[in-house]
Structures are given as C-alpha cells and as structure tokens.
N, C-alpha and C positions, 0 to 999 in steps of 0.2 A: 490554780487556777482564774484566768482574769474575766469577770463575767461581763458581756457585750449588752449594751440597754439594748431596747427593744427596735429601737428605730435604725440603731447599728447592724443589728440582726438582720433587720427586716429587707432592709438596703442589699446588706449583702445576698442575699437571698434572693431579691431581686432581680439585682447583675447577674445570677448564675442561670437568670430564663424561667425563673423558679415563680408559681402563681402565689401573690402574695396580694392580697387588699389594699386600693390605695393608704396612705397615710403618711403625719407626718406629728413630729414633736411640738409641742408648745411648754414654753414658761414663763406663761402670763395667761392671763383671759384675754388681752387684748388678741395677743400673737392666737390664741383659741380663736376667737371669735372670726378673724384676717383667715382662715383654711377655708373657708365659701368660695373664696376667689380661684382655687383651685377643686375643691369639689363641693357640689351643694347638696348631695345627697343625707340621707341619715346617719349618723355616726355613732359610734360609739367612743366614749371619751376614759382611756383607763388611765390610771396613775400610773409611771413610768420608774417600775423596781425591778427589782432581779430575786422576781420571787413567784410561784404559784398561787393558787388559790384567792387571787383578788376579786374575782367577784362575790365570793363569799364574806369576805371581810367588807362588801360595801366601796370596795375602790374601783368597781367599772360602772359608767351610768351611761344612759342611752341621751340623744339629741338628733333633735332637730332641725333645726336652725340655729344662724350663727349667735344667739340668746344664750340657746343650751348650752352652744359649747360654752362660753364664757363660762356659764353660772356654774356648770359643772367643774371646769377648771378650777375653779375659784374654789372650791368647796371641796377638790383634793389635793391642792397647794401648799405643802403646811402639815398637814396630814403624816400619821406616822402606821406603817402598813404593814403588819408582818415584820415588826422593827428594822422599817428604812423608811428615812423622811422621804415623802414625795415632795420633789425640789422640780419637775418637770412631768407632762404628761403624752399620753398619746392618741391623736384623734386619728379615728381608721374607720373605713366604710363599713358600714352595717350590713351584714350576710345575711342572706336567710338561708337559714341550717336545714337541712335535711337529716342528717346521719353528721355523727362525731365519732373518730377515728385516735388511735395515741399511737405516736413513732416517735424512737429516740434512738438516740448512738452515741455509746460512752468508748472512754479510752481509760483503763485504770487499772488494765493488768496487760498481760504481755499478748493479748489480741484487742481487736475494737469489735465490740458488740451492739448486738441490735437487740430494740425492744419496742413488740408492737400488740396493739389491741385492738380490736373492734369498738371496747368500750372507751369510748374517750371523754374528753370532758373535764368539770369541776370536780367530780367525784373520782380521779383517777387512783387518788390514793386511800377510796376504801375499797375498793375495786381492789386495790393492790394487798391489803388488806384482809379484805373477806372471801374474795376469790381468785387465788393466785394462780388458778389455771387458765382464767381467763388473757393473762400476760405470754406470749409468746417471745422469748429469749433462745437468742440461738449465737455464737458468734462468726465473726468473719473474718476470713482470712485474705488478711491485707495483701497477700500477690496477684489474689483473682480479683480483690474486690465483692461490691455486690452486685455479683446480675440482675436483670429481671426475671430472668429465670428464679433465681434463685428467694427474691423478692417474693415472688410469685408462690412458691412453694409457703413458704411463711406466713404471707395473707392464709392462703387455704387453712394451713392448722389454727389460724384465729377466729375460722368462720367463714370469711366473706368469700361471694360468689358472687355470680352475674359481670352484669358489665363495668362495676367498678373494679372488680379482682386486674385487669390487666393494668387501668390505668394508674392504681394504686401500687401496682407491682415496677413500675417505669419511672413514678417520680419518687420511689423510696428512690428506688438507685442515685436517681440523680441527685437528690437530698446527700448521699453518701458521698459522691461526690464532692458534692459543696463540703459538708466537713469535712474531709480531708484539705481541697485546697485554702480551709482555715486555718487550718493546722488548731481543731477541735480535740477541744476529748470532752465535752458536753451537749448535745444538739438535739433539747424534745419541742418536739411539734406538737403543741394539746391545744383546740383540737386539730387535728387534720378532717377538713371539712368535708362535707358533699355539699355543695349549692342548688339554687334550681338548675335542671339540665342536665344534672351530673358532675357540674363543674367541679373540681378541685380545689379547694383555697389553703393555705397554711394561714389558717386564722390566728391561731397562737404559736408564740415561737422566742426559745431562750438558748441562748449559746454560750458555753465558756472552751475557753483558747488558752495555749500552750502560751505562759508569759514566757517561754523562754525564744518562742517564736517573733514574739511582738516587734521584731526587727522588721519583719518582713510584712509588717502589716500598721508602719508608722499610724496610718490614720486613724488608728482606732484606740489610739492612745486616751484620746480627748472623752472618750464614750466609754471608756471601758467602768469596771467598780467605781462608785462613786468614791472618792477622795475625802479622806477624813477630816471633820474641820475643826481639829487641832491641828495648829502650824506646825509643828514640831512632828506629829502623826505623820502631817500631809508631805513633809520633805523628806521623809525615809518613805511611803510609798512612792512617792516621786523615783527616788532613787532608784526602789526593789524595782522599779518597769526595764531599767537599764539592761542593755544584752548581756554586760559581760560580767561576769563573777556571780558568785551564788544567792542563797536567798537572804532578804534583810527584813524585819521587821520591829517595828518598836508601838508599842502600847502601851499611852501614861497612866500612872495608878495615883492614887491622893495620896502615897508618904511621901518619905524623903531622903533616902536613901538609896540612888541611883544602881543598877547594878547594869554591866555588860558583862554577857554573856553568849555562849554558843549556842543556844538553844536547846532544843534535847530536853532527857531525861535531867542533865547537869544541873542547866539553866533551871528546871523548876525547882529541885532539890534545894540552890541556894535560895529562891524564891521563899521556900517556904519556912529552912534554916532562919534567912531576916526574924519572919514571923513570931520563929520559936524563940528565939532570945528577947524580943519585943520591941523588937523594928517593925519598919513599912516599907514597903519596895517604894518607888518611886514612880518603876518602870518595869516591863518585862519586854525583854527583845530576843530577837536573833538575828547572830551578826554572820557575815560569812568565810569560808576559810579564807587564812592570810594569802595574797597573792601583791605580786606590783602593782595592780589597781588597786588600793583601798578608797575610790571613792563609796561605796557604800558600809563601810566601815566606818568611815569619817564623815557621813550622813548620821549614825545610828550614835556615833561618842557626840558628835555636836546638837542630838534633838537632847539627849542624856543633860548635858553641861548646859544649855538655854534654860531645860527646867526649872523655872525661877523658887520652887518647892525643893531643893535640893539642897542636902544639907550634911550628903557622905555619899561615897561612890565603892564601890566592890568591883574589881575586876578580876572576876573568878574563871577559869578553865581548868579541866583535865590536863593531863602531861600530853601537850603539844607533839605528837610523832611524825605528822605530816603538815604543821606551818610551823612559822617561825614567830616565837615568842617577838621579836624584836621588830617585828611591822608591825604587831600591834602594840607596842611601845613606843614606839616612833611618832605613831601617828598622835596616840593617845598624849605626848607631852606636844607635837606640833601643834595641836588644837587648845591643846591650855594655854600655850603661850600665845598664838593667834586672837584668843578672846580674852589673853589677860588677865585670867584667871589666877587669884592669890591663893596657893593651897595651902597657905597658915590657917585659910577661914573655909578648906573644906578636905577635910581628912579622907584620904584615899587607901585602899587596902588592893594590892596585890598578890594575886597565887596564879602565877604565869610562870609554868618549869618546860622546859624543854629547846630545842634547836634554836642557839644566837640567847640565849640566856644569859650569860658572860657579858655581851654587848648590852642587854635590856636597861641589867640592874646597874649597868659604869651610864648608864642614859640619865635616869632617874639619881645618882647616889648625888646626898647634895639640897637634893631638892627640899624644904619643909614639909611635913608633915606625910608625908609618901611615904607607907609604911609593903616595903615588896620583903614577902618570908620567907622566911629560909625554908627549902627543901623539908619535904616532910613534915608541912604542916597542911593540915587536913582542911578540905574545902569545910568542915562545921566549925574549926578554930579560925580561920578569917572570918565565915559569916558572924561569927562571937564577935573577933577583934573591932570588923567597922560598926557594928548596931553597939560598943562598948564607946569607941572612940567617938561617935556620931551624936549620943547622949550629951559625953561630957564635954561636947562643942556646943551643943544645944543649952547646957547649964550655961558656961561661959556667956553664950549671946544673949544669954535674958536678963543675964545677973548684969553685961555693961549698960552705962547708962545713955 
C-alpha cells in the first residue's frame, strides 16, 4: 500500500466534490506565513506525516495569524512524530466542531469493508479497545456498492438519528465512490465533523492506494509515502513504484554481507543463518520473479553493490520452479561489469538452481571468487560459505599495507 500525504488526499476528495476545509501544504515558515493571502481566518497547523494521533503527540497547533502560522511551522518541521520525520505541514481552516464521527473503508480481503462510529476523534483507538461495539462494521457488495439506504442503516446501528442521518448516509455513499475511483486500499476519515449549522466536513483524512494502480494516478507519485533518505533505498523505492513487475524492496543494515534473496521465509532464514555463523547482513531485500523486464531486479542489485560497506555477497534462492536462473545471473554479471567490480575483492556465493541453470553456470565460469555451489548444497551451507569467505577476505584486507 502507498500512503498519500494529507494534502494530496484532501485535494482528491475536494476534486470529487466532497466537503473538505480549505487547506494547503507548506514546507517552510515563510510558505506558511504566505498562506494568509489565500485564507486569512483562524487555522490549525498539522505535521504532515502518514499517522494518526498527531494531536496527542503535540503535532497539531493553533494559529490565529500569519506569524503564528510561521512559528508553528518552524516548531514542527524537523521533529519526529510517531516515527516519521516532519518535512512539511498542512495549514488548514479551523472548524467549529459540534460533533465528531468516524468513517473508514478498507480493502484487505475478498470484500470491501466499512467501519463507522458516532464516537470519532483522537480517542478512536481507545474506543476500539474499550468499547468495540461502538464500531459498526460491514462488508460492501462490490457489485452494488454502498447506497445511501445501506449507509443509513449502518449509521442507525451506530446510534445516529435526527437531521444528521440523511446527510451522513449520502456523504458515506459518495466517499465510497471516491475510494473506489482512487483505487484505494484504505480511507480513514477522523473526524468526520459536524460544524455550525449542521455542516458536514472531512477534517481528518488519510488514504492508502494500490501500488499496482499508480499508473492511473501518475500525479500522486511525488506525494506518496516519503522516500527514504538513504540514496540506495530511495532508488529501489522509486523502482518499486513502476507498474511492471512484482515488488522490490531494499533496506540497508549495518553489516557487510549483501543478500540477494527473494524475500519471504527463505530470505529471513538466510538472514538469520548469516547471523548464526558470525556474519552481519548488509541489507534485507525483496526481489520480484524473473521476467524479461529486469528493471526492479537491477535496482536491488545496484543498491547492494553500491553499498560502500559491502565485503561479500550471497545470492540465495530456493529451487526456481517458475523463474529462470539465467535471467538473475545475467543481470548480476551485467551490473558487475558495468560497475567494473573486481570480484577478486568481493567473494560471491550463488545458490540458485532451476531452469536455465546450465547457462547460468556458464556465465560465471572463470570469473574469480564467484562460487556457484553444486546442487544439493543447502541454504545453511551456502550461508556458512559466504560468512567464511568474507571473514577470510577481511583478514587479508586488514593485513594489507
């Protein structure tokens, strides 16, 4: 799931004709001060991070004028809020709120799901834990969608009556349509507020969308989850946003043994094996199944080989039943040659069996210090080998004048 920032989420909802307060993102105190040209009333200044409970973290500040907006922005940017670095704020019209509701849509199984409650606000997580019956949940038939009549029944179950009922039902139906149009996996509105005069307003909004549908929303790429600061992690995260191929990930660690693995249980197992033999993984990664398009595989390999701490590499996979080994090995060889890496200074152990294996072995034949292990070699044995070869190379390297 790719989480969109608050500014992008609310602009999308605004474009769908939904009631969203005036608001704009600002990346500096000066930019926040200048927002008075577009809206001069009282505002809230919120840390723009993809997490809830910002108010309880002190990351939502009140501002009555331009200088207070600038001061609030200055105090928030650079902070860490619920594990996220604040690089921008969202300056938004301050609403007079008479009641707060909660509404969310999720797509994590076979059916879309709606969750709603008449007890919205910053304490919604406490409500979920202490009074789960206060949260009404229901599946949504993807063929019929969420009609206002069905939404009305759900809000009645939540205890809502009176003039607000019809407006909430209609808004819920329209929000679900926007959720579907965005290829959403999660949309959380908290609070869904009733202001003065009974006006409904989407005061808090977070949305996560399907990464495989981003080609339909290219304008969102820059405002999706914040990219990592590490340049190698950033390059792989950008490659992962491409529509073709499967998922790729790269997380850099403090060790010196690179792991080119497929992810999942086997990848974690090899990580632990390296540790058990006294080695230290330089990264964790996920690589997609092999295909003619090797863009994502190449991005992960490039990140691994560009790590200045790298002293050894394990290419470890289970038996490849539906993927070709020669595509992976060819990509490895191409990146090694492009970067002019002297493998005499970088021990590489390859445990990769399956279709195309004969061609794979031929590609690395004669290349120094690349060890393509024979069939029957276990993941455990391959992990032990790379740790031992890396340790031996490290001793030689340290002894060199």
